C-alpha positions in Angstrom: 6.4 40.2 35.5 5.5 40.5 32.0 3.7 43.6 31.3 0.6 44.2 28.9 2.9 45.5 26.2 5.0 42.3 26.2 1.8 40.1 26.2 0.5 42.2 23.2 3.8 41.7 21.3 3.5 38.0 22.2 -0.2 37.8 20.8 0.9 39.7 17.6 3.7 37.1 17.0 1.3 34.1 17.6 -1.4 35.7 15.5 1.2 35.9 12.7 2.1 32.3 13.0 -1.4 31.1 13.1 -2.4 33.1 10.0 0.4 32.0 8.0 -0.2 28.2 9.1 -3.7 28.8 7.9 -3.0 30.2 4.7 -0.7 27.2 4.0 -3.4 24.7 5.1 -6.1 26.4 2.9 -3.8 25.9 -0.2 -3.5 22.3 0.7 -7.2 22.0 1.0 -8.0 23.5 -2.4 -10.4 21.7 -4.2 -11.9 19.9 -1.2 -15.8 19.9 -1.1 -17.2 22.3 1.4 -18.5 21.0 4.6 -21.9 21.5 6.2 -23.0 24.8 7.6 -21.4 25.3 11.0 -22.8 27.3 13.9 -21.5 27.3 17.4 -22.1 28.6 21.0 -19.3 28.7 23.4 -18.9 29.7 27.2 -15.5 30.5 28.9 -13.9 31.9 32.2 -10.4 33.0 33.1 -8.8 36.0 34.6 -7.0 39.3 33.4 -3.7 40.0 33.9 -1.4 43.3 34.5 -4.4 45.5 33.3 -3.9 49.2 33.7 -4.8 52.9 32.8 -1.9 54.7 30.9 -1.7 58.3 29.5 -3.8 59.3 32.6 -5.1 62.9 32.9 -7.3 64.3 35.8 -8.5 67.7 34.4 -11.3 68.3 36.8 -9.1 67.5 39.8 -6.1 69.6 38.5 -8.5 72.7 37.6 -9.9 72.7 41.2 -6.1 72.5 42.7 -5.1 75.6 40.4 -8.1 77.8 41.1 -7.8 77.1 44.9 -3.9 77.9 44.5 -4.5 81.4 43.0 -7.9 82.0 44.6 -9.1 82.2 41.1 -12.8 82.9 40.1 -13.8 81.2 36.6 -16.3 84.2 36.3 -13.4 86.5 36.6 -14.8 90.1 35.9 -11.6 91.3 35.2 -11.1 89.1 32.2 -7.9 87.0 33.6 -7.7 83.4 32.4 -6.2 80.5 34.0 -5.6 77.1 32.2 -3.9 74.0 33.6 -3.0 70.5 32.6 -2.7 67.6 34.9 -1.0 64.3 34.2 -0.3 61.4 36.5 1.6 58.2 36.4 -0.1 55.1 35.2 -2.9 53.6 37.4 -2.7 49.9 38.2 -5.7 47.7 38.3 -6.2 44.5 40.0 -6.2 41.0 38.4 -9.8 39.7 38.6 -12.0 36.8 37.0 -13.5 37.2 33.6 -16.5 35.2 32.4 -18.1 35.2 28.9 -19.8 33.7 26.1 -20.0 33.8 22.1 -22.0 32.6 19.3 -20.8 32.6 15.7 -20.9 30.8 12.3 -18.0 29.6 9.8 -18.9 29.9 6.3 -18.3 26.3 5.4 -21.3 26.0 2.9 -19.9 29.1 1.1 -16.7 27.2 0.6 -14.9 29.3 3.4 -14.7 26.9 6.3 -11.6 28.8 7.6 -13.4 32.2 8.0 -16.2 33.1 10.5 -17.8 36.0 12.5 -19.0 35.9 16.1 -20.9 38.0 18.7 -19.2 37.8 22.0 -20.1 39.2 25.3 -17.9 39.1 28.6 -17.6 40.8 32.1 -14.4 41.4 34.1 -13.7 43.4 37.4 -10.4 45.0 37.1 -10.8 47.1 40.2 -8.5 50.1 40.7 -5.9 49.6 43.5 -5.3 51.7 46.5 -2.1 53.7 45.4 -0.2 57.0 45.2 0.3 58.4 41.9 3.1 60.9 40.6 1.7 64.0 39.2 2.8 67.0 37.0 0.7 69.9 36.6 1.4 72.9 34.3 -0.4 76.3 35.2 -0.7 79.4 32.8 -2.1 82.6 34.3 -3.0 85.4 31.9 -3.8 88.7 33.4 -5.9 91.2 31.5 -4.3 93.9 33.0 -0.5 93.6 33.3 0.8 93.6 36.7 3.4 96.2 37.9 6.9 94.9 38.4 8.2 93.3 40.5 6.0 90.6 40.0 5.2 88.4 43.3 6.2 84.6 43.1 3.4 82.1 42.8 0.9 81.3 44.1 0.4 85.1 44.7 1.7 86.3 41.2 0.0 89.7 40.3 1.4 89.2 36.6 0.9 86.8 33.8 2.9 83.6 34.5 3.4 80.0 34.0 4.7 77.2 36.5 5.1 73.5 36.5 4.3 71.8 39.7 5.4 68.0 40.7 3.4 66.2 43.5 1.6 63.2 44.4 -2.1 62.3 44.8 -3.5 59.3 46.6 -6.4 57.1 45.4 -8.3 54.8 47.5 -9.3 51.4 46.1 -12.4 51.8 43.7 -14.6 49.1 42.4 -14.5 48.6 38.4 -17.0 46.5 36.2 -16.3 46.1 32.7 -19.0 44.7 30.5 -18.0 44.2 26.8 -20.0 43.2 23.8 -18.0 43.0 20.6 -18.5 41.6 17.1 -15.5 39.7 15.6 -14.0 38.1 12.5 -12.2 34.8 13.0 -9.9 32.7 10.9 -9.0 29.1 11.7 -7.5 26.0 10.5 -10.6 23.7 10.2 -8.8 20.6 11.5 -11.1 17.5 12.6 -9.2 17.8 16.0 -6.9 20.8 16.2 -8.2 24.3 15.6 -5.9 27.2 15.9 -7.5 30.5 15.3 -7.1 34.3 15.7 -9.8 36.8 15.6 -10.1 40.7 16.0 -13.1 42.8 16.4 -14.6 45.8 18.2 -17.4 46.7 20.3 -19.1 48.6 23.3 -17.1 48.7 26.5 -19.3 49.7 29.6 -17.2 51.0 32.6 -18.8 51.3 35.7 -17.4 52.3 39.3 -19.9 52.7 42.3 -17.5 53.2 45.4 -14.1 54.5 46.4 -12.1 57.6 45.1 -13.5 57.4 41.6 -17.1 56.9 40.8 -18.7 56.9 37.3 -19.9 55.1 34.3 -19.2 55.5 30.5 -19.8 53.4 27.4 -16.8 53.7 24.8 -15.9 51.7 21.6 -12.9 49.5 22.1 -10.6 46.9 20.7 -11.1 43.1 21.1 -8.2 40.7 19.8 -7.8 37.0 20.4 -5.7 34.0 19.6 -6.2 30.5 20.6 -6.6 26.8 19.9 -9.7 24.8 20.0 -9.5 21.0 20.6 -12.6 18.9 19.2 -13.5 15.9 21.5 -16.3 14.9 19.2 -17.8 16.5 16.0 -20.0 18.7 18.1 -18.1 19.2 21.3 -14.8 20.7 22.1 -12.7 22.9 24.5 -10.5 25.8 23.9 -7.5 27.9 25.3 -7.5 31.7 24.4 -5.7 34.8 25.0 -7.4 38.0 24.7 -6.2 41.6 24.5 -8.6 44.6 25.0 -7.9 48.4 24.7 -10.4 51.4 24.9 -9.9 55.0 26.0 -12.3 56.6 28.7 -12.5 60.5 29.1 -14.0 62.7 32.0 -15.3 59.4 33.7 -16.1 60.7 37.0 -17.1 64.3 38.2 -14.3 64.6 41.0 -11.1 63.8 38.8 -12.3 63.7 35.3 -10.3 60.5 35.0 -9.3 60.0 31.4 -6.9 57.3 30.1 -6.2 54.2 28.0 -7.5 51.1 29.3 -5.5 47.9 28.3 -5.5 44.2 29.5 -4.5 40.7 28.8 -6.7 37.9 29.6 -6.0 34.1 29.4 -9.5 31.9 29.5 -10.5 28.5 28.9 -13.9 27.1 27.7 -16.3 24.7 26.1 -17.9 25.0 22.5 -20.7 23.2 20.8 -20.8 23.0 17.0 -24.1 22.4 15.1 
């Protein structure tokens, strides 16, 4: 199965081809009279594929494990300190439906019928799968008063020490709702029937999980990229096929695990557009 990185590479190649074709066609259209102003609205639906969380850390959960391992009190009056890192393997997310809409404007009256801007909103449910993750935890314990050798082995060390632990952690399935509002810049070939296009933008990504192992909510900035083709059935109506790529970072998402990582997803959608 193709992964997100492969999809991202294919989209980048498609975007490059479409952009070069657009530039060539623009040169051919030089001197043509500008078309009328062009607003449009569109609605679409589709599905996400191979979405995941990468570079995952769980600092809250790791801190709890480390403190329990050494019976460590964070308000330690002796001045001892304990720090730790807790990294896991990637978290797989479920494929799920995606629905959205957009409204935009191409600068036809200004002589740039190939260039436009749009406001887009969509929602998806890339739920967190039930899974077992591999974990790596690094713990550093510094005693304010050096212990007297021989130092006992962890987790009962009476001296400053470091250790690395490898283990696993199990996650129950958790709901995950994503709502995105993005502003995009779009370039296209303004053909009478076929209009290939690419776009890129950014916006607010709202993540929410209300049941399962991980529960929390957070709004973060994210990337929205797309490439597709629109086919006009009439001067006003058309349909389109589009590939989308999204990326955003979450940090300390929930109180139990403190889930942090990079969300990325590819989506394929189809929809209907009306130009006026």
